[in-house]
C-alpha positions in Angstrom: 0.0 0.0 0.0 1.3 3.5 -0.9 1.6 6.3 1.6 -1.4 8.8 1.7 -1.0 11.9 -0.5 -0.3 15.0 1.6 -1.5 18.5 0.7 1.9 20.0 1.2 3.8 17.2 -0.7 5.4 17.6 -4.1 4.0 15.3 -6.7 3.9 14.6 -10.4 1.8 12.3 -12.6 3.4 9.0 -13.6 3.7 10.4 -17.1 6.1 13.0 -15.7 3.8 16.0 -15.8 3.9 18.2 -12.7 0.7 17.9 -10.5 -0.6 20.3 -7.9 -2.6 18.7 -5.1 -5.6 20.8 -4.4 -7.5 18.7 -1.8 -6.9 15.5 0.1 -10.2 15.3 2.1 -12.9 15.2 -0.5 -16.0 13.3 0.8 -15.7 10.5 -1.7 -13.6 7.3 -2.4 -11.5 9.5 -4.7 -10.6 11.9 -1.8 -7.6 13.5 -3.5 -8.0 16.2 -6.2 -5.0 17.3 -8.3 -4.5 19.7 -11.2 -2.1 19.4 -14.1 -0.1 22.2 -15.8 -2.9 22.6 -18.4 -5.6 23.0 -15.7 -7.0 19.5 -16.1 -8.5 18.3 -12.8 -8.0 14.7 -11.8 -9.4 12.7 -8.9 -7.5 10.0 -7.0 -7.7 7.5 -4.2 -6.1 8.5 -0.9 -2.7 7.1 -2.0 -2.7 8.8 -5.4 -3.9 5.9 -7.5 -6.0 7.2 -10.5 -7.9 3.9 -11.2 -8.0 1.2 -8.6 -5.9 -1.9 -9.3 -4.2 -0.5 -12.4 -1.0 1.4 -13.2 -2.1 4.6 -15.0 -0.3 7.6 -16.5 -2.3 9.9 -14.1 -1.3 8.1 -10.9 0.3 10.6 -8.5 3.9 9.8 -7.5 6.3 11.8 -5.3 8.4 14.3 -7.2 11.8 13.5 -5.8 14.7 15.5 -7.1 17.5 13.5 -8.8 20.9 13.3 -7.3 23.5 16.0 -8.2 27.0 16.6 -6.8 30.7 16.0 -7.1 32.2 12.6 -7.8 35.8 11.5 -8.5 36.4 9.4 -11.7 39.5 7.5 -12.8 40.5 6.9 -16.5 40.2 3.2 -15.7 36.5 3.6 -15.0 36.4 3.6 -11.2 34.1 6.1 -9.5 34.5 7.4 -5.9 32.3 9.6 -3.7 33.1 13.3 -3.0 36.6 13.9 -1.5 35.0 15.8 1.4 33.6 12.4 2.6 37.2 11.1 3.0 39.5 14.0 3.8 42.5 11.8 4.4 42.5 10.4 0.8 44.3 12.1 -2.1 42.4 11.1 -5.2 44.3 13.4 -7.5 47.7 11.7 -6.8 46.0 8.4 -7.7 44.9 9.7 -11.1 41.3 10.7 -10.3 39.7 13.9 -11.4 36.7 15.6 -9.8 33.6 16.2 -12.0 30.1 17.6 -11.4 27.6 14.8 -12.0 23.8 14.8 -12.3 21.6 11.7 -12.3 19.5 11.7 -15.5 17.1 8.8 -14.7 16.0 7.6 -11.3 16.3 3.9 -10.6 13.1 2.2 -9.7 13.5 -0.3 -6.9 
């Protein structure tokens, strides 16, 4: 079972479109009301499901930002976390270089 949708939470539709939650306490089985960028209003079950027992493009899912930060890479293909996590190690002398990285697709687990 998914967590209940919260009025102050940040959500998007499963299709990637941003969604603004307008109401979470409607007096109906579909107690959550959301609005898409184009003004389309959608109704959902308490946990953001658009149609019961299905996966649908208008399901509400948390809009979690992707990871962004510094990593150290080696020409041989090894990747290490940010140097600030391990101040005693000198990655540069071992052939590593620091780059700014950004996750482009979130893993689904």
